[in-house]
C-alpha positions in Angstrom: -22.3 -23.6 29.6 -20.4 -23.2 26.3 -22.7 -20.4 25.2 -22.3 -18.5 28.5 -18.5 -18.9 28.3 -18.3 -17.4 24.8 -20.6 -14.5 25.8 -18.4 -13.8 28.8 -15.3 -13.9 26.6 -17.0 -11.5 24.2 -18.1 -9.2 26.9 -14.7 -9.1 28.4 -13.0 -8.4 25.0 -15.4 -5.5 24.3 -15.1 -4.1 27.7 -11.3 -4.1 27.5 -11.4 -2.4 24.1 -13.9 0.3 25.2 -12.0 0.8 28.4 -8.7 1.3 26.6 -10.1 3.8 24.2 -12.0 5.7 27.0 -8.9 5.7 29.2 -6.9 7.2 26.3 -9.4 9.9 25.9 -9.3 12.1 29.0 -10.4 15.6 28.0 -13.6 15.9 25.9 -16.9 14.2 26.1 -17.8 11.7 23.4 -19.4 12.9 20.2 -19.7 9.5 18.4 -19.8 8.5 14.7 -22.4 7.6 12.3 -22.4 3.9 11.6 -24.8 2.6 9.0 -26.0 -0.2 11.2 -29.6 -0.3 10.3 -28.9 -0.2 6.6 -26.6 -3.2 7.0 -29.3 -4.9 9.1 -31.8 -4.2 6.4 -29.5 -5.9 3.8 -29.4 -9.0 5.9 -33.1 -9.1 6.4 -33.5 -9.0 2.6 -31.2 -12.0 2.3 -28.3 -10.2 0.7 -24.9 -10.7 2.1 -21.4 -9.7 1.0 -19.7 -13.0 0.2 -17.4 -12.1 -2.7 -15.9 -9.1 -4.4 -19.1 -7.3 -5.1 -21.2 -5.3 -2.7 -25.0 -5.5 -3.4 -25.6 -2.1 -1.8 -23.6 1.0 -0.9 -24.2 4.2 1.0 -21.3 6.5 -0.1 -23.2 8.2 -2.9 -26.8 8.7 -1.8 -26.9 7.8 2.0 -29.4 5.2 1.1 -28.8 1.4 0.9 -29.2 1.2 -2.9 -27.3 -0.9 -5.4 -24.4 0.4 -7.5 -26.7 0.1 -10.5 -29.1 2.5 -8.9 -26.4 5.1 -8.1 -25.8 7.4 -11.1 -22.1 8.0 -10.4 -19.0 5.7 -10.5 -18.7 3.6 -7.3 -16.2 0.9 -6.4 -16.2 -1.2 -3.3 -13.3 -3.2 -1.8 -15.1 -5.9 0.3 -13.7 -7.8 3.2 -13.1 -11.0 1.2 -11.2 -9.0 -1.5 -9.1 -7.2 1.2 -8.2 -10.5 2.8 -7.3 -12.1 -0.6 -5.1 -9.2 -1.4 -3.5 -9.3 2.1 -3.7 -5.5 2.5 -4.0 -4.0 5.9 -3.9 -0.3 5.4 -5.8 2.2 3.2 -2.6 3.1 1.4 -2.2 -0.5 0.3 -5.9 -1.0 -0.6 -6.2 2.2 -2.6 -3.7 0.9 -5.2 -6.5 -1.6 -6.2 -9.3 0.9 -6.6 -10.1 1.6 -10.3 -9.3 5.2 -11.4 -7.4 6.2 -8.2 -3.6 6.9 -8.0 -1.5 7.6 -5.0 1.2 10.3 -4.4 3.6 9.8 -1.5 4.8 12.7 0.6 6.5 10.5 3.2 6.0 7.0 4.6 3.1 8.3 6.8 1.4 11.0 4.6 -0.1 10.2 1.2 -2.4 11.8 -1.3 -5.1 10.0 -3.3 -5.9 11.3 -6.8 -9.1 10.6 -8.7 -9.8 12.0 -12.2 -6.9 14.5 -11.7 -8.1 15.9 -8.3 -7.2 15.0 -4.8 -9.7 13.1 -2.8 -10.4 15.3 0.2 -13.8 14.0 1.4 -13.8 11.1 3.8 -16.6 9.4 5.7 -16.8 7.0 8.6 -20.0 4.9 8.3 -21.3 7.6 6.0 -20.6 10.5 8.4 -18.2 13.2 7.0 -15.0 13.1 8.9 -11.5 14.7 8.8 -8.6 12.2 9.0 -5.4 12.8 10.7 -2.0 12.8 9.0 -1.7 9.0 9.2 -4.1 7.2 6.9 -6.3 4.5 8.5 -5.6 0.8 9.0 -8.3 -1.6 8.0 -8.8 -4.2 10.7 -11.8 -2.6 12.2 -13.5 -1.9 8.8 -15.8 -4.2 6.9 -15.3 -2.6 3.5 -14.2 0.5 1.6 -16.6 2.4 -0.6 -15.1 4.8 -3.1 -17.1 7.3 -5.2 -15.4 9.1 -8.1 -16.6 12.5 -9.0 -18.1 15.4 -7.1 -19.6 14.5 -3.7 -20.9 17.8 -2.4 -24.4 16.7 -1.6 -23.5 14.8 1.5 -20.0 16.2 2.3 -20.1 20.0 1.6 -16.8 21.5 0.7 -14.0 19.6 -1.1 -12.4 18.8 -4.4 -14.4 17.1 -7.2 -12.3 14.0 -7.2 -14.5 11.8 -5.1 -15.2 10.5 -1.6 -14.0 7.5 0.5 -16.4 5.9 3.0 -14.9 3.5 5.5 -17.6 1.1 6.9 -16.9 -0.2 10.4 -17.4 -3.8 11.4 -20.8 -4.4 13.2 -21.8 -6.9 15.8 -23.2 -10.1 14.4 -26.4 -11.7 15.5 -24.7 -15.0 15.9 -21.5 -15.7 17.7 -18.5 -15.5 15.4 -14.7 -15.2 15.9 -11.6 -15.1 13.9 -7.9 -14.8 14.4 -5.0 -14.2 12.0 -1.2 -14.4 12.0 1.0 -13.1 9.3 4.8 -13.3 8.7 6.4 -11.4 5.9 9.3 -9.7 4.3 11.2 -7.0 6.2 10.8 -9.0 9.5 7.0 -8.4 9.4 4.8 -9.9 12.1 1.1 -9.2 12.4 -1.6 -10.7 14.7 -5.3 -10.0 14.6 -8.3 -11.0 16.7 -12.0 -10.4 15.9 -14.9 -11.6 18.1 -18.6 -10.7 18.0 -22.1 -11.9 18.7 -25.1 -11.7 21.2 -24.5 -10.7 24.8 -28.0 -11.6 26.0 -30.2 -14.7 25.6 -32.7 -12.8 23.5 -30.0 -11.3 21.3 -31.1 -7.7 21.9 -27.6 -6.7 23.0 -24.7 -7.5 20.7 -21.1 -6.6 20.6 -17.9 -6.9 18.7 -14.2 -6.4 19.5 -11.2 -6.2 17.2 -7.5 -6.1 18.2 -4.4 -5.9 16.0 -0.7 -5.5 16.4 2.0 -5.2 13.6 5.7 -4.9 13.9 8.0 -4.6 10.8 10.9 -2.8 9.2 10.4 -0.6 6.2 12.2 -1.8 3.1 14.4 1.3 3.2 17.4 0.9 5.5 16.9 2.3 9.0 13.1 2.5 8.8 10.6 0.6 11.0 6.9 0.5 11.8 4.9 -0.6 14.8 1.1 -0.3 15.1 -1.5 -1.4 17.7 -5.3 -1.2 17.5 -8.2 -1.8 20.0 -11.8 -1.5 18.8 -15.1 -2.2 20.5 -18.7 -1.7 19.6 -22.0 -2.4 21.4 -25.4 -2.5 19.7 -28.8 -2.8 21.4 -32.4 -2.9 20.2 -34.0 0.0 22.1 -37.4 -0.8 20.6 -39.0 -3.2 18.1 -37.8 -1.0 15.3 -34.9 1.0 16.8 -31.2 0.4 17.4 -28.6 2.2 19.4 -24.9 1.8 18.7 -21.9 2.9 20.8 -18.3 2.3 20.0 -14.7 3.4 20.5 -11.3 2.7 19.1 -7.7 3.4 20.0 -4.8 3.2 17.6 -1.1 3.9 18.2 1.6 4.2 15.6 5.3 4.4 16.3 7.6 4.5 13.3 11.1 5.5 12.1 9.9 7.0 8.8 11.2 7.8 5.4 10.5 11.5 5.6 12.0 13.4 2.7 12.6 10.6 0.2 15.5 10.8 -2.2 16.9 13.6 -4.3 18.2 13.2 -7.9 21.4 14.2 -9.5 21.6 17.9 -10.6 21.3 16.8 -14.2 18.0 15.1 -13.5 19.1 11.5 -13.5 18.1 9.1 -10.7 20.7 8.3 -8.0 22.6 5.1 -8.6 21.9 3.8 -5.1 20.6 0.4 -3.9 16.8 0.2 -3.7 16.9 -0.1 0.0 19.1 3.0 0.4 18.0 5.8 2.6 19.6 9.2 3.1 17.9 9.9 6.5 19.1 9.2 10.0 17.8 6.3 12.0 17.0 8.4 15.0 13.9 9.8 13.3 10.8 9.0 15.4 7.1 9.6 14.8 4.5 8.6 17.4 0.7 9.1 16.8 -2.2 8.1 19.0 -5.7 8.1 17.5 -8.9 7.9 19.6 -12.5 7.7 18.2 -15.8 7.7 20.0 -19.0 7.3 18.0 -22.7 6.7 18.5 -25.8 6.3 16.4 -29.6 6.0 17.0 -31.5 4.5 14.2 -35.2 4.6 15.1 -38.2 3.6 12.9 -41.0 6.2 13.1 -43.5 4.1 11.3 -43.6 1.5 8.6 -42.2 4.0 6.0 -40.0 6.5 7.8 -36.9 6.3 10.0 -34.9 8.8 12.0 -31.1 8.5 12.1 -29.0 10.6 14.5 -25.2 10.1 14.5 -22.3 11.6 16.3 -18.5 11.2 16.2 -15.4 12.4 18.0 -11.9 11.7 16.8 -8.5 12.9 18.1 -5.0 12.2 16.8 -2.0 13.4 18.7 1.3 13.3 16.9 5.0 13.9 17.7 7.4 14.1 14.8 11.2 14.1 15.3 12.3 14.1 11.7 15.1 15.2 9.4 14.2 17.6 6.5 16.5 16.7 3.7 17.0 18.5 0.4 19.5 19.3 -2.3 20.3 18.1 -5.8 23.4 15.8 -5.9 26.6 16.5 -7.7 27.2 13.6 -10.1 31.0 13.8 -9.6 31.3 14.1 -5.9 28.0 12.9 -4.5 27.7 16.0 -2.4 24.7 18.4 -2.2 22.4 16.7 0.3 21.7 18.7 3.5 19.7 17.7 6.6 18.0 19.9 9.1 16.4 18.1 12.1 13.1 19.4 13.3 10.7 18.6 16.2 7.0 19.0 15.5 3.8 18.4 17.4 0.6 18.0 15.4 -2.7 17.3 17.0 -5.9 16.8 14.9 -9.4 16.9 16.3 -12.7 16.3 14.6 -16.3 16.4 15.7 -19.3 15.6 13.6 -23.1 15.5 14.1 -25.8 14.5 11.6 -29.5 14.0 11.9 -31.6 12.8 9.0 -35.1 11.4 8.2 -35.4 9.0 5.4 -38.3 6.9 4.0 -40.8 6.5 1.3 -44.2 7.9 0.3 -46.9 7.2 -2.3 -47.7 9.7 -4.9 -48.6 9.9 -8.6 -49.3 6.2 -8.8 -46.0 4.9 -7.4 -43.7 5.1 -4.3 -40.8 7.5 -4.0 -38.0 7.9 -1.5 -36.8 11.0 0.4 -33.9 11.8 2.7 -33.5 15.1 4.4 -31.0 16.1 7.1 -28.7 18.6 8.8 -25.0 18.2 9.6 -22.2 19.9 11.5 -18.5 19.2 11.4 -15.6 20.9 13.1 -11.9 20.0 12.6 -9.0 21.5 14.4 -5.3 21.3 14.0 -2.9 22.4 16.8 0.7 22.5 15.6 4.1 23.7 17.0 7.7 23.0 16.4 11.3 24.2 16.1 14.5 23.4 14.2 17.8 22.2 15.7 21.2 23.8 15.5 22.7 20.4 14.6 22.0 20.6 10.8 24.7 19.3 8.5 25.7 18.7 4.9 26.5 15.2 3.6 29.8 15.0 1.8 28.9 11.9 -0.3 25.5 10.3 -0.4 27.0 7.0 -1.6 28.8 6.6 1.8 25.9 7.7 4.0 25.1 5.5 7.0 21.7 6.1 8.7 22.9 4.7 12.0 26.0 6.9 12.1 24.2 10.2 12.1 24.2 11.9 15.6 20.9 12.6 17.3 20.2 16.3 17.5 20.3 17.9 21.0 20.5 21.7 20.6 17.3 23.6 19.6 18.0 26.5 17.2 17.0 29.9 18.7 14.3 31.9 17.1 12.8 29.0 15.1 10.0 28.1 17.5 6.5 28.4 15.9 3.0 27.4 16.7 -0.5 27.6 15.2 -4.1 26.7 15.6 -6.4 26.2 12.6 -10.1 25.5 12.9 -12.6 24.7 10.1 -16.3 24.6 10.9 -19.0 23.5 8.4 -22.7 23.4 8.7 -25.2 22.1 6.2 -28.7 21.1 5.3 -29.4 18.7 2.5 -32.3 16.8 0.8 -32.5 14.2 -1.9 -35.6 12.9 -3.6 -35.7 9.6 -5.6 -38.7 9.7 -7.9 -40.1 6.8 -9.9 -42.2 8.4 -12.7 -42.2 5.2 -14.7 -41.7 1.5 -14.1 -38.2 1.7 -15.6 -37.2 5.3 -14.8 -35.8 6.8 -11.6 -35.1 10.5 -11.3 -33.0 12.0 -8.5 -33.1 15.6 -7.3 -31.0 16.9 -4.5 -29.7 20.2 -3.0 -27.4 21.3 -0.2 -26.9 24.6 1.6 -23.5 24.9 3.3 -21.8 27.4 5.5 -18.0 27.1 5.9 -15.7 29.0 8.3 -11.9 28.9 8.7 -10.1 30.5 11.6 -6.3 30.4 12.0 -3.7 31.9 14.3 0.0 31.4 13.9 2.9 32.6 16.1 6.1 32.7 14.1 9.4 33.9 15.4 8.6 37.6 14.6 4.9 38.1 14.8 1.4 36.7 15.1 -0.4 36.0 11.8 -4.2 35.5 11.8 -6.7 34.5 9.2 -10.5 34.5 9.4 -12.7 33.8 6.3 -15.8 32.0 5.4 -18.2 31.1 2.6 -21.6 29.8 1.9 -22.7 27.7 -1.1 -26.0 26.3 -2.5 -25.3 23.2 -4.5 -27.4 20.9 -6.5 -27.5 17.2 -7.6 -29.5 15.5 -10.3 -29.6 12.1 -11.9 -31.5 9.7 -14.2 -31.4 5.9 -14.2 -33.3 4.1 -16.9 -33.6 0.3 -16.8 -33.0 -1.0 -20.3 -33.5 -4.6 -19.2 -33.5 -6.7 -16.1 -29.7 -6.5 -16.0 -28.7 -3.2 -17.7 -29.3 0.5 -16.9 -28.4 3.7 -18.6 -27.6 6.6 -16.3 -26.7 10.3 -16.3 -25.9 12.7 -13.5 -25.0 16.2 -12.5 -23.1 16.9 -9.2 -21.3 19.9 -7.8 -19.1 20.8 -5.0 -17.3 23.9 -3.7 -13.8 24.6 -2.3 -13.2 27.8 -0.4 -10.1 30.0 -1.3 -8.2 32.2 1.1 -7.1 34.7 -1.6 -8.6 38.2 -1.8 -9.8 40.3 -4.7 -10.5 44.0 -4.9 -14.1 43.2 -3.9 -13.0 41.4 -0.8 -12.9 37.6 -0.1 -12.6 35.5 -3.2 -15.6 33.3 -4.0 -15.1 29.5 -3.6 -14.0 27.4 -6.5 -16.9 25.5 -8.0 -16.5 21.9 -9.1 -19.1 20.6 -11.6 -19.2 17.0 -12.7 -21.2 15.5 -15.5 -21.3 11.8 -16.0 -23.2 9.2 -18.0 -22.9 5.6 -18.9 -24.1 2.1 -18.6 -24.3 -0.2 -15.6 -25.0 -3.9 -15.3 -25.9 -6.2 -12.4 -26.4 -10.0 -12.2 -26.9 -12.7 -9.6 -28.7 -10.4 -7.2 -25.8 -8.0 -7.1 -23.0 -10.6 -6.9 -21.6 -9.3 -10.2 -21.5 -5.6 -11.2 -20.1 -3.9 -14.4 -20.1 -0.3 -15.5 -18.9 2.0 -18.3 -18.7 5.7 -17.6 -18.0 9.0 -19.5 -17.2 12.0 -17.4 -16.5 15.7 -17.7 -15.4 17.7 -14.6 -14.8 21.5 -14.5 -13.4 23.3 -11.5 -14.2 27.0 -12.1 -13.4 30.4 -10.4 -9.9 29.4 -9.5 -7.7 32.3 -8.2 -5.6 34.1 -10.9 -3.1 36.8 -10.2 -4.6 40.3 -10.8 -1.8 42.0 -12.7 -3.6 45.3 -12.8 -3.2 45.8 -9.0 -0.1 46.7 -7.1 1.3 44.2 -4.5 -0.5 44.6 -1.2 -3.5 46.5 -2.7 -6.0 44.0 -1.3 -6.0 44.7 2.4 -2.2 44.2 2.4 -2.3 41.0 0.3 -1.8 40.3 -3.4 -4.9 40.7 -5.5 -6.5 37.9 -7.4 -9.3 37.3 -9.9 -11.8 34.4 -10.0 -11.0 33.5 -13.6 -9.1 30.3 -13.7 -10.5 26.9 -14.8 -9.3 23.3 -15.1 -11.1 20.4 -16.8 -10.9 16.7 -16.5 -12.4 14.4 -19.2 -12.3 10.7 -19.7 -13.9 7.3 -19.5 -13.6 4.1 -17.5 -14.9 0.5 -17.4 -15.1 -1.7 -14.3 -16.3 -5.1 -13.4 -16.4 -6.6 -9.9 -17.9 -9.8 -8.5 -18.3 -13.5 -9.4 -17.9 -14.2 -13.1 -18.5 -17.9 -12.7 -18.6 -20.5 -10.0 -15.2 -20.2 -8.2 -14.0 -17.2 -10.3 -14.0 -13.8 -8.7 -12.7 -10.6 -10.3 -12.1 -6.9 -9.5 -10.9 -4.9 -12.5 -11.0 -1.5 -14.0 -9.6 0.6 -16.9 -9.4 4.4 -16.8 -8.5 7.0 -19.4 -8.3 10.5 -18.2 -7.0 13.8 -19.6 -7.0 16.9 -17.5 -5.7 20.4 -18.5 -5.7 24.1 -17.5 -8.6 25.2 -19.7 -8.4 28.9 -18.5 -5.1 30.1 -17.1 -2.9 33.1 -17.7 0.3 31.1 -17.6 -0.5 27.4 -18.0 -3.2 27.4 -20.6 -3.5 24.0 -22.3 -0.9 22.3 -20.0 -1.7 19.2 -17.9 -3.3 20.1 -14.6 -1.9 17.3 -12.4 1.2 15.5 -13.8 1.2 13.1 -10.9 -2.0 11.5 -12.3 -1.4 8.9 -15.0 -3.4 9.3 -18.2 -4.3 5.6 -18.2 -4.6 3.0 -15.4 -5.5 -0.7 -15.3 -6.4 -2.3 -12.0 -6.8 -6.1 -12.1 -7.2 -8.9 -9.6 -8.8 -12.3 -10.2 -9.2 -15.3 -7.9 -9.9 -18.9 -9.0 -11.0 -21.9 -6.9 -10.8 -25.0 -9.1 -13.9 -27.2 -9.0 -11.8 -30.3 -8.9 -9.7 -29.0 -5.9 -12.0 -26.7 -4.0 -9.6 -26.5 -1.0 -7.1 -24.6 -3.2 -7.4 -21.0 -4.4 -5.2 -19.0 -6.7 -5.0 -15.3 -7.3 -3.2 -13.1 -9.9 -3.4 -9.4 -10.6 -1.6 -6.4 -12.0 -1.6 -2.6 -11.6 -0.5 -0.8 -14.7 -0.2 2.9 -15.3 1.2 5.3 -17.9 3.9 7.9 -17.4 3.8 10.4 -14.5 5.9 13.5 -14.1 7.2 15.8 -11.4 6.8 19.6 -11.6 10.4 20.0 -13.0 9.7 17.5 -15.8 11.4 14.3 -14.5 9.4 11.3 -15.6 8.5 7.8 -14.4 7.7 5.8 -17.5 4.8 3.4 -17.8 5.1 0.3 -15.6 3.1 -2.7 -14.3 3.4 -4.4 -11.0 2.1 -8.0 -10.8 0.8 -9.7 -7.6 0.0 -13.3 -6.9 -1.6 -15.5 -4.2 -2.0 -19.2 -3.4 -4.3 -20.4 -0.6 -5.3 -23.7 0.9 -8.3 -24.4 3.2 -7.2 -27.0 5.7 -10.7 -27.5 7.2 -13.8 -25.4 8.0 -11.8 -23.4 10.6 -8.3 -23.0 9.2 -6.9 -21.4 6.0 -3.3 -20.7 5.0 -2.1 -18.5 2.1 1.0 -17.0 0.5 0.9 -13.6 -1.2 3.7 -12.3 -3.3 3.6 -8.6 -4.1 5.6 -7.2 -7.0 6.0 -10.7 -8.3 8.5 -9.8 -11.0 10.5 -7.5 -8.7 9.8 -4.4 -10.9 12.1 -1.4 -10.2 10.1 1.8 -10.4 9.4 5.1 -8.6 6.1 5.1 -6.7 6.3 8.9 -6.6 8.6 11.0 -8.8 9.4 14.2 -7.1 11.4 17.4 -7.6 15.2 17.2 -8.1 16.0 18.0 -4.5 13.7 15.7 -2.6 10.4 13.7 -2.6 11.4 10.8 -4.8 10.1 7.5 -3.4 10.9 4.0 -4.8 8.2 1.4 -5.2 8.5 -1.5 -2.8 10.6 -4.5 -4.1 9.2 -8.0 -4.2 7.8 -9.0 -0.8 6.2 -12.2 0.6 3.4 -12.6 3.2 2.5 -15.9 4.7 -0.9 -16.0 6.5 -2.7 -18.4 8.8 -6.4 -17.6 9.5 -8.8 -19.3 11.9 -12.5 -18.8 11.9 -15.3 -20.0 14.1 
């Protein structure tokens, strides 16, 4: 009776989650996503489970379940145990703990991740390339985060050579399991989570999982708030003795009063002498986004050596933004200079992806080798519209500004209405061969052919503006891994990627930029993958960047300015990482990065830093200790340190460190309690240093999160 009750509860939870997501999606038919179910199942069959801070296998780099030591590029994984110890619930919070990755903030919703000087533009959901909406994902429905640093063109096609982020969804468990969490924290934060999964039939052939989450909090800036709700459900069934079909859906809703424009600075460049919680934006701002995902995967064994994996995904995010665009340097004497223009925007993002691949192994030349070959299709679309209001105003003194006193705008400004539709379509075919010419040597050879098309149409107050351009690219991938011993390997790799450009030359459409990444180093693995370490040297060049053609008159290129494909930037550096269990009861995730990037070929910026928002050095450290004499207790301590960053106008945020701490206690086998303190020393700093007139965002002051977690 007890088993049937739990199955009924699980079935009801999944049905409600699927029903909610399906009800929210009323227009298009599902095109599902590409979960890596079978690869995870294979891991379990081999007796390898993620229990600590190290992931024995990853899929972000090669689309095969191989260890980090076997991947000839830099990879970091934030596992579920690490995410829970850090008490992070969003990708923005988690990315701060990834070695070699920095974050730039545009507002409290939109952020940019920077790796090795370049923006990370490639995202995957269960290994399937995807385009994210404006709001970065929350983490309750994901099992782990896999981050590859360097060019990732083989599996993703177009993008910047900074890296790729793969979010791996939670999968149904073969045995019944459930958990619930409750958090209370600073800024009136309340968060509740529920997670239940297991078999739905007596033979276990049908399994399911459901996750729900709700969070309500204020932002630390005065007048800002944040409310988020998630429902996620997935069903998995064994369609044959060696085949699995997965179907899932999710629905997310975000409602927030944001910090949209950040803070300005004084006209002489100094930071404003305002309290850390100060905001110069009205409290009537309102952003509402709804995100729906539908995904499916068929993973079918063809024989003992080969598998077929077909994946599909549909995602839609609808957003409404009532915000205040603020700008203006502040007069040090009067406090005047800040102006606000209210605007109403609608931004809807849609993404569809399909992928079909065969993967397996074959015998040749006295050993076995692996091959993966596939085709993929991805289409992303953005529909945007908006208008300004006539109720714009100037602030007489920023020191006396009250977010709650600003009147709500009511009168649209004539002749400011605009709209646009932008569609990007990408098709590709890829193949990768892992050869084992010797007992200790592995050679990787890969290639991808991509076609990319961008179509845009804008209606602005005066006229229509259209754009239509496309490119193709044949890229390559190569790597060598040599096992020096049972624990250490030397590796080297070549990877490339392309990024289309909309500029024109006298010959027509500009060719895409080419990103070429060379990397080599040393990787170590111990305790069956429970501890990983790496040291990497890297050199990245992005070539054929558009440069103004001064020999041509304005408008000479089909009415546009003419450009030449002659620019180049380079990024060079090294990094060292370690993740996993150092000793019994001691887990660590740490990394040090040194990176210098410059304009290596540029008519105006030769030799200058390419991305001043990227720190030259970074240290990411988190360690947890469970004392052997008091195993019910656990303690965590960590720090994120980085060197100076600068805005485009030269304003600087000096080097700083933010310390974090945790204490936890296991009451019994079902209940755990913990207390996390972020910014333990209450460091005052600018998370993002922006131009003089706007875009300066303070780092969050010291905050506390108390958590209670139940597991069955």
